[in-house]
C-alpha positions, 0 to 999 in steps of 0.5 A: 500500500502506498503512503497516500492509501495509508493516510486515507485508511487512517482518516477513515478509521479515525472518522469511524471512531469519532462517530462511535464516540459521538454515538456513545456520548449522545446515548448517555445524554451528554451535550456540549462536548468536542471530540478530536480523534488522533491515531498514533501509528508508533503505538498503534493506538487511537486517542479520543480526546473529549473536551467539555465544561464539566469533565468530572461527569466523564472522569468520575472518582479516580477515573473509574467512569473514564475507564468504563467509558474507554472499555465500552468504546473499545468494544464498540470499535472492535466489535466484529474486527479480526484484530484489536485496535487499542482506543484510549479516551482522554477528557480535558487532559486527564490522562496526561495529568494522570501520566505525570502523576504516575511518572512521579510516583514510579520514579519516587518508588524506584529511588526509595527502593534503591536507597532502602534496598527494600521493595515498595508496594504502590497503592491499588491501581487500574490495569491502565495505571499499572501498565504505565508504571511498568512501562515507565520503569522498564528501562531502569537496569536496577529495578523490576516491577510486578503486579500482585493481588486480585481485582481492584486490590491489584497493585504494582510492587517495585523492587531491585532486580535480582543480580543473578538475572544480569 
């Protein structure tokens, strides 16, 4: 496929995702919002950015409503598809703020582990948040991360890498 055909295909995909997001938001009775859909070819992710005057309605407590909305939209986008297309939903820049907060938490935990030589257990997090922590610390040659626990109590443990693994 040529680059022009790829761009055309991407534009059709982003427009389809925008239509589905619009359908979902109007279906729950939301009005007065703006949607921008972008595709990140490097991570093969579609980012749905929603802007509205009362973002708390879609974010919810600790982002739980946003996570549920993202899950539903992922199912809508991927319904009947042979391959899974990851869709990330952001409301008024919440995901970027969340990423900054988690980055700070992860780096502080890694520094504490290096200083004390003891594992640090982070608070329970969503799968999205845990994934960010694992990615943020993956390149640190001294640090290892694992997820432990079940359901809503699942959390990340940050610890020193076993020296025998190197």
